N, C-alpha and C positions, 0 to 999 in steps of 0.2 A: 361319562355324564348323562348318555342316551339312556344307558342301561338303566342307571338311578331314576331317571326320569319316569320309563316304562312301569316301572316298579312304584310312584309315588305319585300317587291319583290326586292329594292334595297340591303338588308341585304343579301337575300338568293342567288342574283347573286355573292355579293364580295366574301363569301364563298364557292360557287362555285368555281370561277376564281384562289382562292388560293389552293384549293383543285387539281386542275389543272394544277398547275405549273408545268414548265419541270426542273428547277434547284432552288435553292437556290438562286441563282441571281435573276430568273423570279420572284421568292412569293417577295423577297425585294423591286424589281422595283415595283410591284403591292401596295403594302404597303404602300411605298411613296406617290405613286401617290393618293393613298386613304386619307391618313391621311393631304396632301396638299389641296385636296380636303374640308376636312370637317374642316381644319381649315381655308378656306377661308368663307364656310359657316357661321361658329361662329363669324367671326370677322364682317361679314354682318347679323347680328340676325333679323334684320328687316323682312327679308326672311323665318326665320325659325318658324315654328310653332310646336305644341305638338308632332305629330308623328314624323316628321324631326328629333326632338331634339333628340328624343326617339330611331330612328333609327341608327342616328350617335354615340349615346352613346353605343347602342349595336354595333357598328362596333368598338369602341375604345377598348371595353371590349374583344370583342373577338381579336384584333390586341395585348392586353396587355395578354392574356389568351397563346397567340403564344410565347410569350417572348419579345415583344418589348418594349420599354420605352415610357411611354404616359407621356408628361410632360402638355398637354393642356386637357381640356373639365372636369375638374374636378367642376367647376361651373357650367356647364351647368346640370350636374347629380343633385348638389345642387336643381336647377331652377326645375329640376322634382319634388322634394321632396313635394313643394309646389302646385303642380296637385289635383286636385279634382277627377281626372281619375284612375283607379284604375291600368290599365296598363301602365301609365306612372310613377306613385309613384312606382311600383314595380319594374320597371327598373333604376329608380332610386337609389332606396335602394338597388338592388342588386350590381350596378355599387360601389356605393360608401363602401359595403362591402368589396366588392375585391379591391379598389384599393384605401381606406384610411387603417391606422395605429392608436392606441392608443393616439400617439401623434402629430398627423399630424396637421397642422396649421388650417383644416378646420373646424375642430371638435365643436370649439366656434360657427359655422353658422349654424351647423344641429341641435344642442342643443334643441332649439328653436322647430323644424318642429318636431323633437322625441316626445317633451312634448305636443305638439299639437296632435299628430296620438296617443299617448298613454292615453291622456284623451276625444280621439273619440268615438260618438257611434256606431260607425261601428266597428264590431271586427276585420275585415279582414285587416284595418289600426294599428289597436293595434299589429296583428300579426306581418304586416310588419317591424314595429317599433322596437317588442322585439326582433327579428329576426337580426335586425342590431346592437343591443344594445350588443347581444350576438356574433357577430362576431366582432366587433369592440371592445369595453369595454373600460377600461383605468379609473383612478382615477378621471379624471373629469366630465366623464359621472358618475361615482357612485355618487359623491358629488351631481350633479343636477338632477339624475333620480332615484335612488333608493327609494324614498319614493312612485313613482307611481307604478315601479313594484313592489315593496310589497304590496302593496293598492290591485294590481289585483291578487298579489299570493293567498292571505286569504281572499278573497272579498267572499263572499258567491253565488255572482250575476254572477262570472266572468264563464263563460263557460268550459269545459277540455280543449280546444284546447288553451286557453290563458292560463289558470293556467299553462301548460305544459310547454310552451316556457317560463313564467314568471319564473319560477323556473330554467330553464337553463339560463335566462338571468342573475338573480340574484346571481347564481352559479360565471359566468363569473365576473360580479362585484364584488362581494366576497372575488376572489381570488387576486384582484389588490387592494382592501381596504377592508380589513377586517371589519374595525371598521361601516362597515352600516347594520351589523345584528349583532345584542345586544341580548345576550342570556336573559338576564333578561324581554328584551321588547317584543322580537318575538318567544321564543322558546314555548311557551305553543299555539299560535296562530299558528306557523308552524308545530307543532305535531298534532295538532288536524286535520290537511290533511290527514294524514295515516288512519283516519276511513273514508275516501273515498273510495267509491266502485270500483272508475272507475280505472281499473291497471294501464293506460297512464299516469294517472295524480299520481299514487303512484312511479311508475318506476324513473317519472323525479324529484319526490320530495324527493326519495331516494339517488339520485345524487347527489342533492344539500344539503342532512341530510350527505352524506360521506363526502363530501367536506369539512363541517363545523367541524364534530367531531373528524377528523383528526389534526385539530389545536385546537379545545378547548373542547376537549372529558369531564370534569370534567362540564363543565357551562353546557353540553347537556345532563347529565348524565339521566334523566327523558325517553330519545329515547328510552331505553331495554326496559321495559315493553311494550311499543305499538308496537316495532318493532316485538316481540316475538308475540303479540298476531295478528299482520297481518301476520306473516308469517303460525302461526296456521289456521286462516282463510282460506291461499291458499293452504298450504300442505293438512290440516287434514279437514277443512271445505270446503275444492274447493269451494268456493266464488269466482269466476269469471266468464268472458264473453268467449264464445268461440273464440271470436277473437283474443284472446290472449293465446290460445292452440298452441304449436309450437310442431310439430309432437309428439302428444301425452302428453308434458311436460307442464302444466300449467306455464305460466309467468316465463319463467326461468331467464330474464333479472331481474326481480323482486326480485327472490329469491337469486340470486348471491349478489344483494346490500345489502338484508339485512342481509343476513349472514356475508357480508365485515364491516357492520356496527356495527355488534356485536362485532369482534375483536380488536374494542378499546377498550373494557371495561372488567371487570371481569365477572366472572360467576354471575348471578341475587342473589340479597340475599335474594330473596323472594323465600320460598321455594313452594309456587302455581306458579311463573313463570319459578325458576328452572326446574320445572318436569314439565310443557308443554314446555319448549323449547328441552328437554329430548325426549319427545315423537314425537317433529317434526324431529328431528335429528336420531331417530329410523326407522322412517317412508322412510326418505332419503335414509339411510343407506338398508333398506332394499328392496329399489326399485332399488338396483345395480345388479340385477340378470335381470333385463330388457334392461340392455344395450348389453346382451350378445347377443339379436337378435334386429331386427330393422335396418332401415337405417341409415347412415353416419349421417346425421343430428340428429337424434333421439339420439344416442350414444355421438354427442358431448355436447348437451343440458344437459344431464342428466350428464356425466363426468363434465361439468364445476360446477353444483350444488354439485357433490359428491366430489372435491376438495374444495371448500368454506365449504364444513360440514366438512370435514377432518383439515383443518386449524384451524377450531374453536375448534375442538376437541381438537388437540395439543396445541392451545394457552390455554385450559381451564387444562391441567396436571397440576398436582399435586393439585389441588381444590378437595374439598370432594363433596360429593354430588352423580346424578345419571351418571355423567358424567366418572366416572373412569374405567370400564369396557368398556367403549366403545373405547378404545387407543389400546387395541388387536383388535378390530374390523375393526378400524382404518390400521393398520398395516398388515393386510388380505389384505382387498382391496388394498392397495398401493403395497404389492406384485404379486398380480394380474397385477395392471397397470403397473409396470414394464418389465412387459412379453408381453404385448401387442403389436401388428404388428406396429399400429400407432405410428409415431413418435413422434408427439405432447404430447400423453399422456405418452411413455416411459420418455421425458424430465420431466413431471409433475411430475409423479410419483418418480421418481430418486430423484427429487428437494425435494419432499416434506418428502419422506423418510429420507432424511439427517438432516431436521429439527426436525422431528421426532425421530432419533438416536443422536442427538448431546443433547437432553433434561437431559436423566439422564443414568443413568448404566442399569436402569430397561427396558427404552425404548428402548436403544443400545441390548440387550440381545432379544425384539422381534423382529427384523428385522434383527439379524443374522445370522437365517436359509435362509436369500435369499443371501446370501452371493456369494454362485456360479454364482447366476444370474446376480449380477452385476459387478463379474471377468468378466462374458461374455460381457456386456456393453461396457468394455476396447476397448473391439477391433469392435466398430459397425462404419458402416461408416460413421457417423455425430460426428463430432466433439463437437458439444455441449452435446451430448451424453455422449462421453467420458468424457469429463469434468465433468458433475454430477455425471457419476459413480467415477470417481476418487474422489469427494468430498466426496460421502456417503463413500467410504473404509477408507477414513481419518477419517471419524468421529465416524463410527461403530468398529473400531480397538480397540482392550484390551488387556490385558497381555497374555489372553488366544490364543487368532488369530495373535499376532502381527506377529509371525516368518511367517506365513502362508499368510498374507494379505504382507508385505513387499517382500517375496518372489516371490509373484504374481506379483507386481509391479515392481520388478526388470526385472523379464522376460518380461514384458511389454513392460520398458524401452527400450529393445534392438531393438523393433520395431518401436517406437513412434515416430511420426511426431514430426517435430521442433515444433510448434506451443504450445506445450502442455509439452516439455520435462523441459524446466525453472522448471514451478509449479510442476511437478512429482518428482523432484529431490530434491527439498523443501522438499514435503511430505513426501518424504521417509526418508530423514535426522532428521525432525522431530520425526517421527514414531521409528525408530531405538534408536536413545538418551530417547525416552520419556519411552519406554517399553523394554527397553534393560535388558535382564535377565542375562547376563553377558557381559562383555565388549568386551571382545574378540570377540563374534558375532556383536558388534557394529561396532569394528574396520572392519573386514571383510565387513561387508556390507558399510560401507564408502567407502572402497578399493574397492569393486565391483563397487561400483557409481562412484568412479572419474573413472575406466579403461572402462565404459559402456558410459556416458557422462560427460567426463571430461570438456568439453566447458561449459557446464552447471552450473559446480558445483562451486560455491562461494569460495571467499576466506575466510567467518564465517564459513564455511562446514568444511573445512580440518583445520583450524583454533582449532577447537573446539576439532577436535579429536587428536593433540597435548597437550591441555590442561589436557583432559581425562586421556591418556597416563601417562603423564608427574605426575598426582595428584593419581595414581594408581600402584602401585610398582608390583601387581601381575600379570599385565597385560603388562609390559615394555620389558618382553623376548619375550613375543608372537609377542608383535606389531612389533621390531626390527626384530625377523626370518619373519615376514608375508611380512612387507615392503621389507626386503632382496631380497625374492623370486619376489616380484613383480617387482624390478627395474631390473631384470634378463631378463625382457620382452623386446622385439624389439622393440614391439607398446606401450611403457608404459608410460603415458599421464605428461604432467609438473606437475600437482598437485601433482602426485605421485611421483615424485622426490623431490618435496619441502617437501611434508609427509616424504618421505624416507629420505632427508638430514639431518633435524631436529631428526628425531627418532634415525637414525646412527649414529648423531654426540654425542647424550646424553645418549641411551642407547646401541652402537652398542658393548660396551665391555661387555654385558650377553650374545652376540653368539660368540664373538671370538675364543673361547675354541672349538667349534664346528667344524667337518669337513665342507670344503669347504666356510666357512663364515669367515676367520680370517680376522684380522686388513686389511691386503693387497687385500685381495678379497673385503673388503668393498668398498676401496678407488678405485678398481678400477671398479668394480660397478657402481659405483657414476661417476667417473670423465670420463665415457664412455658417459654416458648423457650430461656432461659439453658444447661440443660444440654446438650443439643444443638448449640449453635451454636459457631461456631469461634472459633477464639482471638482475633481481630481483631474479630469481633463481639462476644464478652464483653467485650474493654475498651472499645468503646464503652457498652455496656449500663451498665460499669459507671458511666461518666459520667452515662448518662442517669439513673441513680437519685439519684447525688449533686445533680443539678440538681431532681428532684422533691423529694429530703431540702430543698434551699434554700427551696423555696416552700411546702412544707408539712411543718413539723416534726412533726405528727402519725405521720410514718411514718419518723420516725429509728430507731427500736428495729429493725423488720424491714430495713432498709436497710444499716444497722449489721452486724446477724447475717452479711448476706454480705459484706460488706467485710470481717468481721474472719474468715470463712471462708476466704477467699482470700488473707489477710497472708502466708501461707505456699506458697503456690500454685507451681507449677513452673516457670509462663510468667513473666519476669523482667518483662515488661508489664505484665499483670495484678495480679502482686504490688506494685510498685511502686504502680499506682494506689489497690487494694486501702488501702495504706499510708496514701498520702497523704489521700484522700477518707475514712478512715476518723476520721484527727485533724483535719482542716478541717473535718467533721460535730460534731466533740466540742469544738470550741475558738469563738471569737467569733463571733458570729453577722453582726455586722456586716463583717467580713472575709470570710465566707464568701460573703455577698449580691454583694460586690465581688467576687471571685473566678469565681462562678458566674453572673454578670448574662449576661441575654440577649445572643447575639450578633447584631452590626448586620449593616446589609445589605451584601451584598459589592459589591466595586467590579465592575461591566460588564463595564470595560476590562480588568479583569485576566486575564492569561492565564497556563496553566501552563505548567510547564516542568522538564527535569529537574533536582533538585537544588533544588525549589522549597519543599520542606518537607514535614509530613504534610497530607494530604490534608484539609478540613476544621478544621484545626486554626489557631486565633489564639493572641495574646500577651495577655499581662496587664501593666497599668500601675497604680499605684495613686495615687492626686491628686485634685486638685479640677476639676470643670468650666472649662472654655476656650473659650471662643466655636467655634474650627475644631471643637474635639469635639462641642460640639452641632449645627454643622453636618452632621456625620457620623451624626448618630443615638446616637453612644456617650455613656453617662453615665458621669460620674468621681465619685469621694468621695474625702474629705480622708481623710489616710493616719492610721491608729486609733492611738493611742499604747497601745502594748504593751511592760507591763515586767515582768511574771512569766514565768518559765521556762514556768511551765503555761499559758499565754492566748498562749505563742508557739511551739506545738510545730512548726509548717513553719520556724521560723528566722527569721521576715519583721521581726524587730523591727529600726526603721531606727535605731536608734541618737537621736540628740541631733534633737530638731526642728526646730533651725535651719536656716534658708532652705529649707524644705520647698518644692518644687517640684509644682505639678498636673499630674498626668499622666493619661492616657487609663485606661480600665478596660475588658477584655472577656476572656474564657474560654469556653473549646470544647473540643471534642473530636480525635481525631487518629486520622485512618481512612484512610491510603494518600497515594499520591503522585499525586493529580490534579487538587487545584485551588491546589497551592501551598500558602503559610502562613494562609492563610484572610484574614477581614476586619481587618486592619490587624494582623497579627502576619508580620513579613517578618523574613527573616535578613539579615545584613549578609554583604556577600560574603567569601568563604571567601579565608584567604591564600595565598601561593604561597611555597614555602620559594625565599629568592636562590640561585642557584649558584655564590656566594662560600663559602659555609658560615656564614656568619656567622648565621642564623637557621632552624636544621634543622627546627624545628617548624611553621613558618610563622606565630609569632604575633605578628610586628611587622607590622600593619596602621594606616593612618592612615584611619579611617572619614570624615576632613572632607572627603577627595576620592575618598570611596569610589563607584560608579557608581549604589549603591541609598539614593540620598538621599531621604530620606521627608517629607512634611509632617506639618506639627504634627495632632498628634491618632492619630496613626499608633502601632503600637508595632513597635519593632526591637531586633534582638540589638545589643548596642553592640560594640565590636572588644577583645578582650585588649588588655593594654598590653604594653610592649615587655619583654621579661627583662633583668634586672639583677643584679647582685650583691645589690643588696639587696631586689629582688623578682624572686626566681630563677624563681618561675612564672607570670610577669607579669601576675597578678593587678590590680595598681595599673594601670585602665584610662584609657582617653584620656577617657571623661565625656562624648561626644558627646551631643548628641540630647537633655540632662537638660530634663526638662520636656515634653516630648514622648512619655512613653509608653513611651522606649527605657531598655535594659539600662544603667547607670551604670558607670563602673570601680571596682573594690574597695578596700576602703581600704589601706592603707600596711602591708605585713607585718611583724612582729617577730619577734624569736624565741621567743615563745611558743608555736610550734608553730600546724600548719594551723589549729586552732579561731582561733586569733585573726588568722593570715593571712587567712581570710575573714570577720574578725570586722568590729563597727562601725564604719562609716566616717560621710563625708559624706552624708545620704539622696538615695537614687537610686531613677529606677522601679523599679517589680517586675512580675514577669512570671511566668505561671504556666500550665500548660495539660498538654497531654498529647501523647504521642509512640507512633509505632509502630514496633517491630522493631529494629533497625539505624538508623533515624533518630533514635533517641535523643541519640546525641551528634555525631551530624553534620549533617544539615540542620535538625533540629527544627522543627517547624510551629508551636511554641507558644513560643517564645523561650525564657529562660533564668530564673533568679532575680539581681537583683543585689545587691550587697554587704547584709548584714544582721550583727546581735552572733546567733551562732548556739548554741543552750542545750547541747547536746554534742555529742562526736564524730561518733556514729552518725548524726546530722541533717546533721551538717556534710557530712560524705562523701557523704550522699546529695543534697545542694544543690549540692554541687561537681560531683557526677556530672549532673546538671541543667545546669551551666553548660557 
């Protein structure tokens, strides 16, 4: 374009006017004027010769580069392709390469010109066509022009500059249309080019082979011995032209491309090829010393080759042969790189060392000696270095170094910027649980994590703490004492309040006899956080208060005052809990002890999932002990005899005691969709309305064949019955799993209204618990309530809502 501009005075003047414009408005005015002039000239095409067409297309191209839209002139560029003058044809290809894309409507119009130029005897016409194909590409070009490009690539008569452009054009077409280069037909012909002595041709062909073997490695497996041979010629034999020596490094781009190709394959099976490759890698590793001296360009070129060689050795890890001893040498080189002054070298060194450390325990021990250097990198000014250092520490951590690394990460967390805190918190929590020598240390780490960066601690992390404490009796007292001390801080994070509320509600009695941590002290410390806590946290704390009253009746008065104050609270969840716990704490003590019993151990195999119910929520059943329940650590009691309305404030009267069945008992919290329905409290599978419209509300579910069949001693939500004329709400359920803590079907409805429709029937299992927000009626983590004789319409509606 420079030669064209020197010969076109009008283009030079136009560019000068644009550069001398005093404002953006002045530039736009000049561009608009010029575009109007060009449009007029093209409309009167009789006066436009090849020189003027070339000049105007150059002006349009310059305007397009400035950022203005060009909606005309494309056909003039296409016309230039048919010229026999190199200057005009070159401008035409240049403009179309910039203005067109692979799906442009003008692509079919230029394919014929491309075919003619590819078959031309003039190699510079072939170069222009190959350059346009590499710029535009596309499936249509691949189908029409691939055979001609392939022929130019493999032809013995093609000069080096044609082969180089043909390789790049073919790579562009292959990426869009892989079918053009079948390994069965072209593998031998393309691989034969690797015997060429021209380094430029080898570099271009290696780029093509790299793109091909990444897609079809097995079909091009014959490339391995040829690549090794080419590497040996360059590195050991020094067969290259002086023009391709870059700061004393022979053909660095070719070496990098060849090493990248080998990373797509396992070590060579041939012992001769494998030995030859090992010799090449040793020469590359031994040349690392020269990187300490020399210019920056020399260091960069050599380090690029070293990193690719290290990646290849890491890729061969675990293989027998001459590569086993190279891993230690690679680790030593990486240890030097992570201490380099150049930021890019440190970044690549940390990233490569992370790959090495993650391979096996043996490789992780190789890099352990550089732990102090990696810790220092955590405080680097570049955040990308800090991220790679964090990833490396995570990969190199093991049981012997876990406490040191976690301690360093916790120290760094205090000053870490917010861009990296979330990732840092997750890695600390994962390492603390994975390498915990004792769970007391794990609890300390998570509580420190919450106090330092509580806003970045997800619910899954503190849910996991609760699960571990619940399942390990040996740390329950320590956990209760620790969270009680943490709650005494004035800057206590809300996540700590959630953990403390749960643990004190379940295990606070273990420290109740210790000085300064009695029941009233625990209640005061917790309730001091109540006014500033969120709605979900307040709901959990209400459940904790109910648990405290269950164990210590002397606290009934202050706790009931809290319940009474929130019976009209604006949030429905808190209001419902306050009402239910107030009536529960005012009623039968035996019933309250059954409903608020200690949560059993979690099932370690239980996985969370969408729709699994409230997080830490469990179901409740009433009945006697069974062998299955005892094996699960779940206590049961006999169904109490409730006869008067004052004793049945929650409407849990079972009616007749005939055929009473033993059921498991448990109660708990609802705190979010983290661990499903809790210990023994599962939801039944939801119904799906059939397409025929026979069950529009999806109420007809046969839980006898439901996928969530539960063992005895657990608690599940029984399926509702099938709606019918006598059972319009489908409340006469199937009654499945009766006697195993599930909710049975309701009684036969009658015409006395909703009260009797839900009223006393055959004794069934009873569940109770707490939900969170919309989970109340959708997937409730604590089950619902079986049929019973309800005392009044208001309580009937409330219990119906729970179902």
